[in-house]
Each structure stands twice: as structure tokens, then as C-alpha cells.
C-alpha positions as CSV (number, residue, x, y, z in Angstrom):
1,M,145.5,151.3,53.5
2,S,142.2,153.9,52.7
3,Y,140.6,153.0,49.4
4,A,138.1,155.2,47.6
5,A,134.8,155.0,48.6
6,G,132.6,153.1,46.7
7,A,135.2,151.5,44.4
8,G,137.1,149.0,47.3
9,I,140.1,148.6,44.9
10,V,142.0,152.5,44.0
11,P,144.2,152.7,46.3
12,A,143.8,156.0,48.0
13,P,146.4,159.0,47.6
14,A,148.7,158.3,50.9
15,R,148.4,161.6,53.4
16,M,151.4,163.7,53.8
17,G,153.0,165.7,57.4
18,S,153.2,168.8,54.6
19,S,150.1,170.1,52.4
20,M,152.7,169.5,49.5
21,M,152.0,166.1,48.3
22,R,154.4,164.5,45.5
23,P,153.7,164.3,42.1
24,A,153.0,160.5,42.0
25,D,150.3,160.6,45.0
26,D,148.9,163.7,43.0
27,A,148.6,161.6,39.9
28,R,147.2,158.5,42.4
29,G,144.7,161.6,43.1
30,L,144.1,161.5,40.0
31,I,143.3,157.5,39.6
32,V,140.7,157.5,42.4
33,A,138.7,160.7,41.0
34,A,138.1,159.1,37.2
35,W,137.5,155.8,38.6
36,P,134.0,155.5,38.2
37,R,133.7,156.7,35.0
38,L,136.7,155.0,34.0
39,F,134.9,151.7,35.3
40,R,131.7,152.8,33.0
41,F,133.3,153.3,29.6
42,A,135.1,149.6,30.2
43,C,131.7,148.3,31.0
44,A,130.2,149.5,28.2
45,L,133.6,148.5,26.3
46,C,133.9,144.9,27.3
47,G,129.9,145.0,27.3
48,D,129.6,142.7,30.3
49,R,130.0,144.1,34.3
50,A,133.1,142.0,35.1
51,D,135.0,141.7,31.8
52,G,134.6,146.2,32.4
53,E,136.2,145.7,36.1
54,D,137.9,143.4,35.0
55,L,139.4,146.4,31.5
56,A,139.3,149.1,33.8
57,Q,141.9,147.9,36.6
58,S,144.7,146.5,34.6
59,A,144.1,149.9,33.1
60,V,145.1,151.3,35.9
61,E,147.6,148.8,36.8
62,R,149.4,149.3,33.5
63,A,149.1,153.4,34.1
64,L,150.6,153.3,37.6
65,R,153.2,150.8,35.8
66,G,154.0,153.6,33.8
67,L,152.7,156.9,36.1
68,A,156.8,158.7,34.5
69,R,155.1,158.1,31.3
70,Y,152.2,160.2,32.1
71,R,152.6,164.3,31.4
72,T,151.7,166.5,34.0
73,G,148.5,169.1,33.1
74,E,147.4,165.5,30.9
75,S,143.9,164.8,31.9
76,M,144.6,161.7,33.7
77,E,141.7,160.7,32.7
78,A,141.6,160.9,28.9
79,W,145.1,159.0,29.5
80,L,143.2,156.4,32.1
81,M,140.6,155.8,29.3
82,H,143.4,155.5,25.6
83,I,144.9,152.9,28.2
84,A,141.7,150.5,28.6
85,R,140.9,151.4,24.8
86,N,144.2,149.6,24.1
87,L,144.2,146.7,26.0
88,W,140.3,146.6,25.2
89,R,141.5,145.8,21.4
90,D,144.5,144.0,22.2
91,Q,142.1,141.3,24.2
92,L,140.1,141.3,20.8
93,R,142.2,140.9,18.5
94,R,144.4,137.8,20.8
95,R,140.7,136.4,20.2
96,R,140.0,136.8,16.7
97,V,144.1,135.3,16.3
98,R,143.0,132.7,18.9
99,G,139.8,131.6,16.8
100,L,138.1,132.7,19.7
101,A,134.1,133.7,19.4
102,V,134.7,138.0,20.3
103,P,132.4,138.2,22.7
104,E,131.2,142.4,21.0
105,A,127.6,140.6,21.0
106,A,128.2,140.1,25.3
107,L,124.7,139.8,26.8
108,D,126.1,138.8,30.2
109,F,125.6,142.7,31.6
110,E,124.2,143.1,35.3
111,V,121.1,144.9,34.9
112,Q,120.0,146.7,37.9
113,E,116.9,146.1,39.4
114,T,114.8,148.2,38.3
115,P,110.3,148.5,39.8
116,D,109.0,146.6,36.9
117,A,110.0,144.1,33.9
118,D,109.5,146.4,31.4
119,D,113.0,148.9,32.6
120,R,115.1,145.7,32.8
121,L,113.6,144.5,29.2
122,V,113.8,147.9,27.6
123,A,117.9,148.2,29.0
124,R,118.7,143.9,27.6
125,D,117.3,145.2,24.0
126,A,119.6,148.6,24.9
127,L,122.8,147.0,25.8
128,Q,122.5,144.2,23.6
129,A,122.2,146.8,20.3
130,F,124.7,148.3,22.1
131,A,126.9,145.2,21.5
132,L,125.9,145.1,18.2
133,L,127.8,148.6,17.4
134,T,131.6,148.2,15.9
135,P,134.0,148.4,18.1
136,E,135.7,152.0,16.9
137,Q,131.4,153.4,17.2
138,R,131.2,151.5,20.6
139,E,134.2,153.4,21.8
140,V,133.2,157.0,20.2
141,A,129.4,155.9,21.9
142,A,131.1,154.7,25.1
143,M,132.8,158.0,25.7
144,I,129.5,160.9,24.5
145,L,126.2,158.8,24.9
146,V,126.9,156.9,28.5
147,Q,130.1,158.6,29.8
148,G,128.3,162.3,28.4
149,G,132.4,163.5,27.0
150,G,131.9,166.4,24.8
151,Y,133.1,165.5,20.4
152,R,135.7,167.4,20.9
153,E,138.1,165.4,24.7
154,T,136.4,162.5,22.5
155,A,138.4,163.1,19.8
156,D,141.7,164.1,21.4
157,A,141.1,160.7,23.8
158,L,140.9,158.3,20.4
159,G,143.3,160.0,19.1
160,V,141.2,161.0,15.9
161,P,139.6,164.0,14.0
162,I,136.4,165.4,15.4
163,G,134.4,164.3,12.2
164,T,135.5,161.4,13.1
165,V,133.6,161.1,16.4
166,M,130.3,163.0,14.2
167,S,130.4,160.3,12.1
168,R,131.2,157.4,14.1
169,L,128.4,158.9,16.6
170,A,125.9,159.1,13.7
171,R,126.7,155.7,12.8
172,A,126.4,154.6,16.3
173,R,122.9,156.7,16.9
174,R,121.6,154.9,13.3
175,T,122.7,151.4,14.7
176,L,120.7,151.9,18.0
177,I,117.5,153.8,16.0
178,D,117.4,150.5,13.9
179,R,118.1,147.7,16.3
180,L,115.4,149.4,18.8
181,K,112.6,150.2,16.7
182,D,112.6,147.0,15.4
183,E,111.9,145.4,18.4
184,P,108.2,144.2,19.6
């Protein structure tokens, strides 16, 4: 079995003898192509690389099991992010019901090595500020600020009006700016 370059966990679509691929193979290829952005989105939601990877893998697993529900022509990336977002919300609800601390301020995210300590501290502070956002603000901020998505794309993926996306993003930016300007 071959694997997507760098991902190491999502099987690449099987190659067929003819140039025609079955719809399921085509959808699997779209999943592989969407993996990097799905992974970044999941990490941004969870605030932790390991939890983000688990979330992204769970979303892919659920998508593969429910491939019959995927509508051809729909954005595979948006569908995967929708699945990941629902799984993440379910995790938050379960933790609240069990009385466990919700890792909204999880600060275990691994910061990539940078040339100097100041850059690592800035990255840590940004992650801490991101963890203070509400789940709704974090979803929008992850899709727009981390993923580079557009307002319309984000609104469609989240199933909310574009005005809601704009207001959540504005509140998220305000929270981030207030938190980061207070840092020494």
C-alpha cells in the first residue's frame, strides 16, 4: 500500500489499469489532497498537535465509512472539516458532561524550532491567546487565519451566514490583539 507523501497515515488511492477511476477511488484521492489543511485545522481546534492528529484521523475514518453520503461536486475539504468540527464539538461536550477540564487552554502544542528563543516565545504566546477563544471563534479563526480560507468558504463549511463569520472573526481578532498586546 502506498501512502501520501509526508502524511504517512492516509492511504493513497489505488491505481487502476485504465484511466477511469471508480468514484470511491476519486473521493479517496480528494481526501489525500485535503489532508494537510485538515490536519492544520484540527491542530488549531485542539490546540495540540497529537490531539489534532487524532481528530483529523477520526474525521478521515468517519468520511471513509460514510463515503456513500459524500455528494459528488461538494468540496471534499469542506466536508472533512465539517466532520472534524462535529467530532471536536462532541469531544468538548463529553468532557463537560464528565466534569473533566475542557482543554480550551491546552498549551502543549509543539512549537517548531526557530532560530531564536524570542520567536518561540511569540509563537507560544500566540497559541495561548488562540486557546482563549470560544469554540465558535476558534473554528472561524482556524479556517480563515490558519488555513487562509475565505469568508464565503468558511460560512459554507460551518453552515452559518457570512455575517456570523465576520462577527466571530472580529471578536476573535479583538481577543487575540488584547491578549497579545498585554504580553511583556
